[in-house]
C-alpha positions as CSV (number, residue, x, y, z in Angstrom):
1,M,-0.2,0.3,-0.2
2,E,1.6,3.4,-1.1
3,V,1.2,6.3,2.1
4,L,1.9,9.8,1.2
5,S,2.2,12.7,2.8
6,L,0.2,15.9,1.1
7,E,1.2,19.7,0.7
8,V,-0.7,22.4,1.0
9,P,-1.8,22.9,-1.9
10,H,-1.0,26.5,-3.6
11,G,-2.7,29.4,-5.5
12,K,-5.6,30.0,-6.8
13,R,-8.1,28.9,-9.2
14,G,-10.8,30.9,-10.9
15,V,-14.0,29.5,-11.9
16,G,-13.6,27.8,-15.2
17,S,-9.5,27.1,-14.6
18,R,-9.8,23.8,-13.1
19,R,-7.3,21.1,-14.6
20,R,-5.5,18.1,-13.8
21,T,-2.2,19.3,-13.2
22,G,-0.3,16.0,-12.2
23,G,0.0,14.1,-15.4
24,A,-2.6,11.7,-16.9
25,P,-5.9,11.1,-15.4
26,S,-6.0,8.0,-12.4
27,H,-9.6,7.7,-12.2
28,A,-8.9,7.3,-8.6
29,K,-12.2,6.4,-6.3
30,V,-11.3,8.7,-3.6
31,A,-13.0,8.4,0.3
32,I,-12.7,11.1,2.4
33,G,-12.7,11.4,6.3
34,T,-10.9,10.8,9.7
35,F,-11.6,7.2,10.1
36,D,-10.8,7.1,13.5
37,G,-11.1,3.4,14.5
38,V,-12.1,2.9,10.9
39,H,-15.4,1.3,12.5
40,L,-18.1,-0.6,10.7
41,G,-20.1,2.7,9.9
42,H,-16.5,4.2,8.4
43,R,-16.6,0.6,6.0
44,Q,-19.4,1.8,4.1
45,V,-18.0,5.1,3.3
46,L,-15.0,3.2,2.2
47,Y,-16.3,0.8,0.3
48,G,-15.4,0.3,-3.6
49,C,-12.7,2.8,-3.1
50,D,-8.9,2.5,-4.0
51,T,-7.6,5.5,-2.2
52,V,-8.1,7.1,1.4
53,L,-8.0,10.8,1.7
54,T,-7.3,11.2,5.8
55,F,-5.9,13.7,8.7
56,D,-3.2,13.0,11.2
57,P,-3.3,14.5,13.7
58,H,-6.7,14.9,14.2
59,P,-8.1,18.4,12.9
60,M,-9.3,19.0,16.0
61,Q,-5.5,18.9,17.6
62,V,-5.2,22.1,15.8
63,L,-8.9,24.0,15.9
64,E,-10.1,22.6,19.6
65,P,-7.6,21.1,20.7
66,R,-9.1,21.3,24.3
67,H,-12.2,19.5,22.7
68,V,-10.1,16.6,20.6
69,P,-11.6,13.5,21.3
70,S,-9.9,10.6,22.3
71,L,-8.1,8.3,19.6
72,L,-9.8,5.1,18.8
73,S,-6.1,3.8,17.2
74,D,-3.1,5.0,16.0
75,R,-1.6,5.6,12.7
76,R,0.2,2.0,12.2
77,R,-3.1,0.5,13.6
78,K,-4.8,2.4,11.0
79,L,-2.8,2.0,7.9
80,Q,-3.1,-1.6,9.0
81,K,-7.1,-1.9,9.0
82,L,-7.3,0.0,5.9
83,G,-4.5,-1.8,3.9
84,S,-6.6,-5.3,4.9
85,L,-9.9,-3.7,3.7
86,G,-7.9,-3.2,-0.1
87,I,-7.5,0.4,-0.1
88,R,-4.1,0.7,-2.3
89,R,-3.2,4.4,-1.8
90,V,-3.6,6.6,1.7
91,A,-3.1,10.3,1.0
92,I,-2.1,11.8,4.7
93,V,-2.9,15.6,5.3
94,P,0.0,16.4,7.9
95,F,-3.0,18.6,9.4
96,D,-1.7,22.2,10.7
97,Q,-2.6,26.4,10.6
98,A,-1.5,26.2,7.1
99,W,-3.9,23.6,6.4
100,S,-7.1,24.8,8.8
101,R,-6.6,27.9,6.1
102,V,-6.8,26.1,2.9
103,S,-10.3,26.9,1.6
104,A,-12.4,24.3,0.5
105,E,-12.5,25.1,-3.8
106,D,-8.8,24.3,-3.5
107,F,-8.9,21.6,-1.3
108,V,-11.5,19.7,-3.5
109,E,-9.2,21.0,-6.8
110,G,-5.5,21.4,-5.6
111,V,-5.7,17.6,-3.8
112,V,-8.6,15.6,-4.7
113,V,-8.6,16.5,-8.4
114,D,-5.4,17.3,-9.3
115,R,-3.2,15.5,-6.6
116,L,-5.4,12.8,-6.4
117,G,-7.1,12.5,-9.4
118,A,-10.0,11.8,-8.6
119,E,-12.9,10.9,-10.6
120,F,-15.4,9.6,-7.9
121,V,-15.4,11.1,-4.1
122,S,-17.4,9.1,-1.1
123,V,-17.9,10.9,2.3
124,G,-19.9,10.2,5.3
125,Q,-22.9,12.4,6.0
126,G,-22.1,15.7,7.6
127,F,-18.7,15.4,6.2
128,R,-17.8,18.9,6.1
129,F,-13.6,20.3,5.2
130,G,-11.6,23.8,4.1
131,A,-11.7,26.7,6.0
132,R,-14.0,27.2,9.2
133,G,-15.8,24.3,7.7
134,A,-17.4,26.5,4.6
135,G,-17.5,23.2,2.4
136,T,-20.3,20.6,2.5
137,T,-21.0,17.6,0.7
138,T,-23.1,19.3,-1.4
139,S,-19.6,21.4,-2.3
140,F,-18.7,18.2,-4.9
141,D,-21.6,19.1,-7.1
142,Q,-19.8,21.8,-8.3
143,Y,-17.2,19.5,-9.8
144,P,-18.6,17.7,-13.0
145,E,-15.3,15.8,-13.3
146,L,-16.0,13.9,-9.9
147,S,-19.6,11.5,-9.3
148,T,-20.0,11.8,-5.5
149,R,-21.7,9.3,-3.4
150,V,-23.0,10.0,0.3
151,V,-22.9,7.8,2.7
152,P,-25.7,7.8,5.5
153,L,-25.4,7.1,9.4
154,V,-24.8,3.2,9.5
155,T,-27.2,2.1,12.7
156,W,-26.6,-0.9,14.7
157,G,-28.1,-3.0,17.7
158,P,-32.3,-2.7,18.7
159,T,-32.2,1.0,19.6
160,G,-31.2,1.8,16.0
161,E,-28.2,4.0,17.2
162,P,-26.1,5.5,15.0
163,I,-21.9,4.0,14.6
164,S,-20.2,6.5,15.4
165,S,-16.8,7.4,17.4
166,T,-18.4,8.7,20.1
167,R,-20.2,5.9,20.4
168,I,-17.5,3.4,20.3
169,R,-15.3,6.0,22.9
170,Q,-18.7,5.7,25.4
171,L,-18.9,2.1,25.1
172,I,-14.7,1.8,25.7
173,F,-15.1,4.3,28.7
174,D,-17.7,2.1,30.0
175,G,-15.4,-1.1,29.6
176,D,-18.0,-2.4,27.3
177,V,-15.3,-3.6,24.9
178,E,-17.1,-6.1,23.5
179,V,-19.5,-4.5,22.4
180,A,-17.1,-1.0,21.1
181,A,-15.1,-4.4,19.0
182,D,-18.6,-5.1,17.1
183,L,-18.8,-1.5,16.0
184,L,-14.9,-1.6,15.1
185,G,-15.4,-4.7,13.4
186,A,-12.3,-5.6,15.6
187,S,-11.1,-6.0,19.1
188,L,-9.9,-2.7,20.5
189,A,-6.0,-2.7,19.9
190,L,-4.0,0.3,21.8
191,P,-0.1,1.3,21.9
192,G,1.5,0.6,24.7
193,V,5.1,1.2,26.4
194,V,6.0,-0.8,29.2
195,G,6.5,1.5,32.3
196,D,9.4,1.1,34.9
197,E,7.3,-1.4,37.3
198,G,6.3,-3.4,34.2
199,Q,3.4,-2.0,34.1
200,L,2.2,-1.1,30.4
201,L,1.4,2.8,29.9
202,I,-1.1,4.0,27.4
203,S,-1.3,7.7,26.3
204,S,-4.1,9.4,27.2
205,E,-4.3,10.5,24.0
206,F,-6.5,7.2,23.1
207,A,-9.5,6.0,24.6
208,R,-9.1,3.9,27.4
209,P,-11.2,1.4,28.9
210,A,-12.8,1.7,32.5
211,P,-10.9,0.6,35.4
212,G,-11.7,-3.2,36.0
213,F,-10.5,-6.8,34.5
214,Y,-10.3,-7.6,31.1
215,L,-9.0,-11.0,28.9
216,G,-6.7,-10.1,25.8
217,Y,-3.3,-10.0,24.0
218,V,0.1,-8.1,24.9
219,D,1.3,-8.4,21.2
220,S,0.2,-11.6,20.5
221,H,0.8,-13.4,23.7
222,P,-2.7,-14.3,25.2
223,C,-3.3,-12.7,29.2
224,A,-5.0,-10.9,32.0
225,L,-5.6,-7.4,32.1
226,R,-6.3,-5.4,35.1
227,V,-7.0,-1.4,34.0
228,C,-6.2,0.6,37.3
229,Q,-8.4,3.8,38.2
230,D,-5.1,6.1,36.7
231,R,-5.5,3.7,33.5
232,T,-2.1,1.9,33.6
233,V,-2.6,-1.5,33.0
234,E,-1.0,-4.2,35.4
235,V,0.2,-7.3,33.4
236,M,2.6,-10.2,34.4
237,S,5.4,-9.0,31.8
238,T,9.3,-9.6,31.7
239,A,9.8,-7.2,29.1
240,P,12.7,-4.5,29.4
241,T,11.1,-1.0,30.6
242,G,10.7,1.1,27.6
243,T,9.6,-1.6,25.4
244,H,6.4,-0.4,22.5
245,V,3.6,-3.3,22.2
246,E,0.0,-3.6,21.2
247,V,-2.2,-4.3,24.0
248,T,-5.4,-6.1,23.3
249,F,-8.7,-6.1,24.7
250,V,-11.2,-8.9,24.1
251,K,-13.6,-8.8,26.9
252,R,-14.3,-8.0,30.3
253,A,-13.6,-10.5,32.8
254,S,-16.5,-11.5,35.3
């Protein structure tokens, strides 16, 4: 899978001056979104696409750092899940203040059309983009070279609630990692590092399960996990301090 980091598009184009500047059109089918967790709702947006245009860090870290949501996965895990779904190219917007000032028009013309050679765009309902969120799903209608699909919210469960990263985070905070896994399409797996006393430390930037006992894995090794009140994870480990591991929570122990 090809992974590329995008530069901020420069220069204004007037109406009627849209042209592909990246060589021959690639006829790419591009899914656009943050895709935190790559959950079942995201997969409806990704369906049939070969390219993903995503953001890292999460735009909220720049726009409203006090309200940035806890993440459901790191970049490595996100790319791994996208690759398993058949995505062949991932274009990452390294979101910063400069990117936050890119207009919706320049985003579509300079990135989606020119840089990625898109002929088809798939986005979720309510998707907004560009400076001050001026771009909406209807903004793509201005571009006859693009065919656009807007995917409605996907629901799950007897209550018919939509699948969303927000809902999954709350399930994790409540310790319902099994239900969270149903919506994620896989068990919750977070990056951790071995602390000085052998405990596993998971950064607070990630959605960490409620305190309690869980069954899961550290890397590929099955084990019992105890999440403490400070959200550190106690586990029998002889790994050296500083070792990076992946912590997977399968189910809450009774």
